[in-house]
Each structure stands twice: as structure tokens, then as C-alpha cells.
ROSE-4610 file (N, C-alpha, C; in Angstrom, 1 decimal, always signed):
// ROSE-4610
residu = [M/M/M/P/P/P/F/F/F/V/V/V/F/F/F/T/T/T/I/I/I/L/L/L/T/T/T/L/L/L/A/A/A/A/A/A/L/L/L/V/V/V/Y/Y/Y/A/A/A/L/L/L/V/V/V/D/D/D/I/I/I/I/I/I/M/M/M/R/R/R/D/D/D/E/E/E/S/S/S/E/E/E/V/V/V/K/K/K/H/H/H/L/L/L/P/P/P/K/K/K/F/F/F/G/G/G/W/W/W/I/I/I/L/L/L/L/L/L/V/V/V/V/V/V/L/L/L/L/L/L/P/P/P/L/L/L/V/V/V/G/G/G/T/T/T/I/I/I/L/L/L/W/W/W/F/F/F/A/A/A/L/L/L/G/G/G/R/R/R/E/E/E/Y/Y/Y/S/S/S/S/S/S/R/R/R/A/A/A/A/A/A/G/G/G/L/L/L/G/G/G/G/G/G/F/F/F/T/T/T/P/P/P/A/A/A/G/G/G/R/R/R/A/A/A/P/P/P/A/A/A/P/P/P/P/P/P/T/T/T/D/D/D/P/P/P/Q/Q/Q/A/A/A/G/G/G/T/T/T/P/P/P/R/R/R/S/S/S/T/T/T/D/D/D/A/A/A/R/R/R/T/T/T/T/T/T/E/E/E/E/E/E/Q/Q/Q/L/L/L/A/A/A/D/D/D/L/L/L/D/D/D/R/R/R/E/E/E/I/I/I/E/E/E/Y/Y/Y/F/F/F/E/E/E/K/K/K/R/R/R/A/A/A/E/E/E/L/L/L/E/E/E/R/R/R/R/R/R/R/R/R/R/R/R/E/E/E/L/L/L/E/E/E/G/G/G/G/G/G/A/A/A/E/E/E/G/G/G]
num = [1/1/1/2/2/2/3/3/3/4/4/4/5/5/5/6/6/6/7/7/7/8/8/8/9/9/9/10/10/10/11/11/11/12/12/12/13/13/13/14/14/14/15/15/15/16/16/16/17/17/17/18/18/18/19/19/19/20/20/20/21/21/21/22/22/22/23/23/23/24/24/24/25/25/25/26/26/26/27/27/27/28/28/28/29/29/29/30/30/30/31/31/31/32/32/32/33/33/33/34/34/34/35/35/35/36/36/36/37/37/37/38/38/38/39/39/39/40/40/40/41/41/41/42/42/42/43/43/43/44/44/44/45/45/45/46/46/46/47/47/47/48/48/48/49/49/49/50/50/50/51/51/51/52/52/52/53/53/53/54/54/54/55/55/55/56/56/56/57/57/57/58/58/58/59/59/59/60/60/60/61/61/61/62/62/62/63/63/63/64/64/64/65/65/65/66/66/66/67/67/67/68/68/68/69/69/69/70/70/70/71/71/71/72/72/72/73/73/73/74/74/74/75/75/75/76/76/76/77/77/77/78/78/78/79/79/79/80/80/80/81/81/81/82/82/82/83/83/83/84/84/84/85/85/85/86/86/86/87/87/87/88/88/88/89/89/89/90/90/90/91/91/91/92/92/92/93/93/93/94/94/94/95/95/95/96/96/96/97/97/97/98/98/98/99/99/99/100/100/100/101/101/101/102/102/102/103/103/103/104/104/104/105/105/105/106/106/106/107/107/107/108/108/108/109/109/109/110/110/110/111/111/111/112/112/112/113/113/113/114/114/114/115/115/115/116/116/116/117/117/117/118/118/118/119/119/119/120/120/120/121/121/121/122/122/122/123/123/123/124/124/124/125/125/125/126/126/126/127/127/127]
x = [+94.3/+94.5/+93.4/+93.1/+92.0/+90.7/+90.4/+89.2/+89.1/+90.2/+90.3/+90.0/+90.6/+90.5/+89.0/+88.4/+86.9/+86.1/+86.3/+85.6/+85.8/+87.0/+87.3/+86.6/+86.6/+85.9/+84.4/+83.8/+82.4/+82.0/+82.9/+82.6/+82.7/+83.7/+83.8/+82.6/+82.1/+81.0/+79.7/+79.5/+78.3/+78.4/+79.6/+79.8/+79.6/+80.1/+79.9/+78.4/+77.7/+76.3/+75.5/+75.8/+75.1/+75.4/+76.7/+77.1/+76.4/+76.3/+75.7/+74.2/+73.5/+72.1/+71.8/+72.7/+72.4/+72.8/+73.5/+74.0/+72.9/+72.8/+71.9/+72.5/+71.6/+71.9/+73.0/+72.9/+73.9/+75.3/+75.5/+76.8/+77.4/+76.7/+77.2/+77.7/+78.9/+79.5/+79.6/+79.6/+79.9/+78.8/+78.0/+77.0/+75.8/+74.6/+73.5/+73.7/+73.0/+73.1/+72.9/+71.9/+71.5/+72.7/+73.4/+74.5/+75.7/+75.9/+77.0/+76.6/+75.3/+74.9/+75.1/+74.7/+75.0/+76.5/+77.3/+78.7/+79.3/+78.9/+79.5/+79.0/+77.7/+77.2/+77.8/+77.9/+78.4/+80.0/+80.7/+82.1/+82.5/+82.4/+82.5/+83.8/+85.0/+86.2/+86.5/+86.4/+86.6/+85.6/+84.3/+83.3/+83.4/+83.8/+83.9/+85.1/+86.2/+87.4/+87.0/+86.3/+85.9/+85.0/+84.0/+83.1/+83.8/+84.7/+85.4/+86.4/+87.0/+88.0/+87.3/+86.2/+85.7/+84.2/+83.4/+82.0/+81.4/+82.0/+81.4/+82.0/+81.2/+81.7/+82.1/+83.4/+83.9/+83.8/+83.4/+83.4/+84.8/+84.9/+86.2/+86.8/+85.9/+86.4/+86.9/+86.2/+86.6/+88.0/+88.3/+89.6/+90.7/+90.6/+91.7/+91.8/+90.8/+90.8/+91.1/+91.8/+92.0/+90.8/+89.8/+88.6/+87.5/+87.8/+86.7/+86.2/+84.8/+84.2/+83.8/+83.8/+83.4/+81.9/+81.6/+80.2/+79.3/+78.1/+77.1/+77.2/+78.3/+78.4/+77.9/+77.2/+76.7/+77.8/+77.7/+78.8/+78.7/+79.9/+79.9/+79.0/+78.4/+77.5/+78.3/+77.7/+78.4/+78.9/+80.1/+80.7/+80.6/+80.6/+80.7/+82.1/+82.5/+84.0/+84.7/+83.9/+84.6/+84.7/+83.7/+83.8/+84.4/+84.3/+84.8/+83.9/+82.6/+81.7/+80.6/+79.9/+78.8/+77.7/+77.2/+76.0/+74.8/+73.8/+72.5/+71.9/+71.4/+70.7/+69.2/+68.7/+67.3/+66.5/+65.5/+64.7/+63.6/+63.4/+62.3/+62.7/+61.6/+61.8/+62.2/+62.7/+63.1/+61.9/+60.7/+59.6/+59.2/+59.3/+59.0/+60.0/+61.3/+62.3/+62.0/+61.7/+61.4/+60.2/+59.1/+58.0/+58.3/+59.1/+59.6/+60.4/+61.2/+62.0/+61.1/+60.1/+59.1/+58.4/+58.0/+57.3/+58.3/+59.5/+60.5/+60.7/+60.8/+61.0/+59.8/+58.6/+57.4/+57.3/+57.7/+57.8/+58.7/+59.9/+60.9/+60.4/+59.8/+59.3/+58.2/+57.3/+56.2/+56.8/+57.8/+58.5/+59.1/+59.8/+60.4/+59.4/+58.3/+57.2/+56.6/+56.4/+55.9/+56.9/+58.2/+59.2/+59.3/+59.1/+59.1/+57.8/+56.7/+55.5/+55.6/+56.2/+56.4/+57.3/+58.4/+59.3/+58.5/+57.6/+56.8/+55.9/+55.3/+54.4/+55.1/+56.3/+57.1/+57.6/+58.0/+58.5/+57.3/+56.1/+55.0/+54.5/+54.6/+54.2/+55.1/+56.4/+57.4/+57.3/+56.9/+56.9/+55.7]
y = [+203.4/+203.8/+204.8/+205.8/+206.7/+206.0/+204.9/+204.2/+203.5/+203.0/+202.4/+203.4/+204.6/+205.6/+206.1/+206.2/+206.5/+205.5/+204.2/+203.1/+203.1/+203.3/+203.4/+204.6/+205.7/+206.9/+206.7/+206.1/+205.8/+204.8/+203.8/+202.8/+203.4/+204.3/+205.0/+205.9/+206.6/+207.5/+206.7/+205.6/+204.7/+204.2/+203.8/+203.3/+204.4/+205.6/+206.7/+207.1/+207.1/+207.5/+206.5/+205.2/+204.1/+204.3/+204.6/+204.7/+205.9/+207.0/+208.2/+207.9/+207.3/+207.1/+206.1/+205.1/+204.1/+204.5/+205.6/+206.0/+206.8/+206.7/+207.5/+208.9/+209.9/+211.3/+211.6/+210.9/+211.1/+210.6/+209.8/+209.4/+210.2/+211.3/+212.2/+213.4/+213.8/+215.0/+216.2/+217.4/+218.6/+219.1/+218.3/+218.7/+217.7/+218.1/+217.2/+216.1/+215.0/+214.0/+214.5/+215.3/+215.8/+216.6/+217.4/+218.2/+217.3/+216.2/+215.3/+214.6/+214.3/+213.7/+214.6/+215.9/+216.9/+217.0/+217.1/+217.3/+216.1/+214.9/+213.7/+213.6/+214.0/+213.9/+215.0/+216.2/+217.4/+217.3/+216.9/+216.8/+215.3/+214.4/+213.0/+212.6/+213.0/+212.5/+213.3/+214.6/+215.4/+215.1/+215.1/+214.8/+213.4/+212.4/+211.1/+211.1/+211.7/+211.7/+212.5/+213.6/+214.4/+213.6/+212.9/+212.1/+211.1/+210.3/+209.3/+209.9/+211.1/+211.7/+212.5/+213.2/+214.1/+213.8/+213.3/+213.3/+212.2/+211.0/+209.9/+209.7/+209.2/+208.8/+207.4/+207.2/+205.8/+205.4/+204.1/+203.6/+203.3/+203.2/+203.0/+201.7/+200.7/+199.4/+199.4/+200.2/+200.3/+201.0/+201.9/+202.6/+201.6/+200.5/+199.5/+198.8/+198.8/+198.1/+199.1/+200.2/+201.2/+202.0/+202.0/+202.8/+202.1/+200.9/+200.2/+199.0/+198.9/+197.8/+196.7/+195.5/+194.4/+194.6/+194.4/+194.6/+193.7/+194.2/+193.5/+193.3/+193.9/+193.8/+195.0/+194.7/+195.9/+196.5/+197.9/+198.5/+198.2/+198.4/+198.0/+198.9/+198.4/+199.3/+200.4/+201.6/+202.7/+202.4/+202.9/+202.5/+203.7/+203.4/+204.5/+204.8/+206.1/+206.4/+206.2/+206.4/+206.2/+204.7/+203.9/+202.5/+201.6/+202.1/+201.3/+200.1/+200.2/+199.1/+199.6/+198.7/+199.1/+199.7/+200.9/+201.5/+200.8/+200.9/+200.3/+201.2/+200.5/+201.3/+201.2/+202.0/+202.0/+202.8/+202.1/+202.8/+203.6/+203.6/+204.4/+205.9/+206.7/+208.1/+208.5/+209.8/+210.3/+210.3/+210.7/+210.7/+209.4/+208.3/+207.0/+206.5/+206.9/+206.5/+207.2/+208.5/+209.2/+208.6/+208.2/+207.6/+206.3/+205.5/+204.2/+204.5/+205.5/+205.8/+206.3/+207.1/+207.5/+206.3/+205.4/+204.2/+203.4/+203.3/+202.5/+203.2/+204.5/+205.3/+205.1/+205.1/+204.9/+203.5/+202.5/+201.2/+201.0/+201.6/+201.4/+202.3/+203.4/+204.2/+203.4/+202.8/+202.0/+200.8/+200.2/+199.0/+199.4/+200.6/+201.1/+201.4/+202.0/+202.3/+201.0/+199.9/+198.7/+198.1/+198.1/+197.6/+198.4/+199.7/+200.5/+200.1/+200.0/+199.6/+198.2/+197.3/+195.9/+195.9/+196.7/+196.9/+197.5/+198.5/+199.1/+198.1/+197.2/+196.2/+195.2/+194.7/+193.7/+194.3/+195.6/+196.2/+196.4/+196.7/+196.9/+195.6/+194.5/+193.2/+192.6/+193.0/+192.4/+193.2/+194.4/+195.3/+195.2]
z = [+85.0/+86.4/+86.9/+86.1/+86.6/+86.8/+86.1/+86.2/+87.6/+88.1/+89.4/+90.5/+90.3/+91.3/+91.4/+90.2/+90.1/+90.8/+90.6/+91.2/+92.7/+93.1/+94.6/+95.2/+94.6/+95.1/+95.2/+94.1/+94.1/+95.2/+95.4/+96.5/+97.8/+98.0/+99.3/+99.6/+98.5/+98.6/+99.0/+98.4/+98.7/+100.2/+100.5/+101.9/+102.9/+102.6/+103.5/+103.6/+102.5/+102.6/+103.4/+103.2/+104.0/+105.4/+105.7/+107.1/+107.8/+107.1/+107.6/+107.9/+106.9/+107.0/+108.2/+108.3/+109.3/+110.8/+110.9/+112.2/+112.9/+114.2/+115.1/+115.1/+115.2/+115.2/+116.3/+117.4/+118.5/+118.2/+117.1/+116.7/+115.6/+115.2/+114.2/+114.8/+114.4/+115.0/+114.0/+114.5/+113.8/+112.8/+112.2/+111.3/+111.5/+111.1/+111.1/+110.0/+110.1/+109.1/+107.7/+107.6/+106.2/+105.7/+106.5/+106.1/+105.6/+106.3/+105.9/+104.6/+104.4/+103.1/+102.0/+102.2/+101.1/+100.8/+101.9/+101.7/+100.9/+101.3/+100.6/+99.2/+98.9/+97.5/+96.7/+97.2/+96.4/+96.2/+97.2/+97.2/+97.5/+96.6/+97.0/+97.7/+97.1/+97.7/+99.0/+99.0/+100.2/+101.3/+100.9/+101.8/+102.5/+101.7/+102.3/+103.3/+102.9/+103.8/+105.1/+104.9/+106.1/+107.0/+106.4/+107.2/+108.1/+107.5/+108.2/+109.2/+108.9/+109.8/+110.9/+110.6/+111.6/+112.0/+111.1/+111.2/+112.1/+112.1/+112.8/+114.1/+115.0/+116.4/+116.4/+116.8/+116.9/+118.3/+118.5/+119.9/+120.4/+121.7/+122.3/+121.9/+121.7/+121.3/+119.9/+119.0/+117.6/+117.5/+118.4/+118.3/+118.4/+119.0/+119.1/+117.8/+116.9/+115.7/+114.5/+114.8/+113.8/+113.4/+114.2/+114.0/+113.2/+112.8/+112.0/+112.9/+112.8/+113.5/+112.5/+112.9/+111.9/+111.6/+110.3/+109.8/+110.6/+110.9/+111.5/+113.0/+113.6/+115.1/+115.8/+116.9/+117.7/+118.4/+118.6/+119.3/+120.8/+121.5/+122.9/+123.7/+124.8/+125.6/+126.2/+126.4/+127.0/+128.4/+128.7/+130.0/+131.0/+132.2/+133.3/+133.4/+133.1/+133.1/+134.5/+135.6/+136.9/+137.2/+137.0/+137.3/+136.2/+135.0/+133.9/+133.6/+134.1/+133.8/+132.9/+132.2/+131.3/+132.1/+131.6/+132.2/+131.7/+132.5/+132.1/+131.0/+130.0/+128.9/+129.2/+130.1/+130.5/+129.5/+128.9/+127.9/+128.5/+129.8/+130.5/+130.4/+130.4/+130.4/+131.8/+132.0/+133.3/+134.2/+133.7/+134.6/+135.1/+134.2/+134.7/+135.7/+135.5/+136.5/+137.8/+137.8/+139.0/+139.7/+139.0/+139.6/+140.2/+139.6/+140.2/+141.5/+141.5/+142.7/+143.8/+143.5/+144.5/+145.1/+144.3/+144.8/+145.7/+145.3/+146.1/+147.4/+147.4/+148.7/+149.6/+149.0/+149.8/+150.4/+149.6/+150.1/+151.3/+151.2/+152.3/+153.5/+153.3/+154.4/+155.2/+154.4/+155.0/+155.8/+155.2/+155.8/+157.1/+157.1/+158.3/+159.4/+159.0/+159.9/+160.5/+159.7/+160.2/+161.2/+160.9/+161.8/+163.1/+163.1/+164.3/+165.1/+164.5/+165.3/+165.8/+165.1/+165.6/+166.8/+166.8/+168.0/+169.2/+168.9/+169.9/+170.6/+169.8/+170.3/+171.1/+170.6/+171.3/+172.6/+172.6/+173.8/+174.9/+174.4/+175.3/+175.9/+175.1/+175.6/+176.6/+176.6/+177.5/+178.9/+178.9/+180.1/+180.9]
């Protein structure tokens, strides 16, 4: 029986280490990834239990499955808490987004100016 417990602990340790390594830093809570790796390696049973109880970030969809996600499945996209709809996962930097917004504002300002001048010309031609 102790042999089975040892095998299960070793399997859980390996699974926890792979899980820690594969996770993004933003999905790791309370300690940096390296800290969790040390904890799991130095205290296999306690570290593994703490990792799955406290250290990893579970997605909201996984919470309905008892906290576990099927292997190989991508997590659900982040959702806007007010609308409940998926947020766009824009890979552009903030500076790029601001530059795009500036260009968009400039476009609409020029468009409004053209429309104003067109109305001026049409009003002047009628009178």
C-alpha cells in the first residue's frame, strides 16, 4: 500500500510541475513560478496540494467542472464582467491602439469638415 501512495504522490508531483511550467505568469497566484517549483520539489505532497488549492488560477468555465479542464483544450476567452461577453484579446500595444484611435479621430474630423463644406457649397449655390 505505501508503494501505491508513493507512485500517486510522484505522479501528482510531475503533473503539478508540468502544470506550473506550462502556465503563463499571470495565471500563477501568491508566488512566482520558480517559487512554486521549489515548493513542489522540496515538499512534494504539501507543495502539490498547495499548488492546486492556492497557486493556480482556474477559469470560470473550469469551475463548473470541479476545477479541472479537459487536457488540450484552450481556456475560455476573458469576459467583460458588466456585459458578460468575451473581451477582445487585442495583441497590439497601448501605444499602437492610441495611434489607431488618433488616426480614426482625424479621419472622422476630416469627414465632418468635408460634409460641412459640402453643405456650405450647396447652400451658396441655391441662394
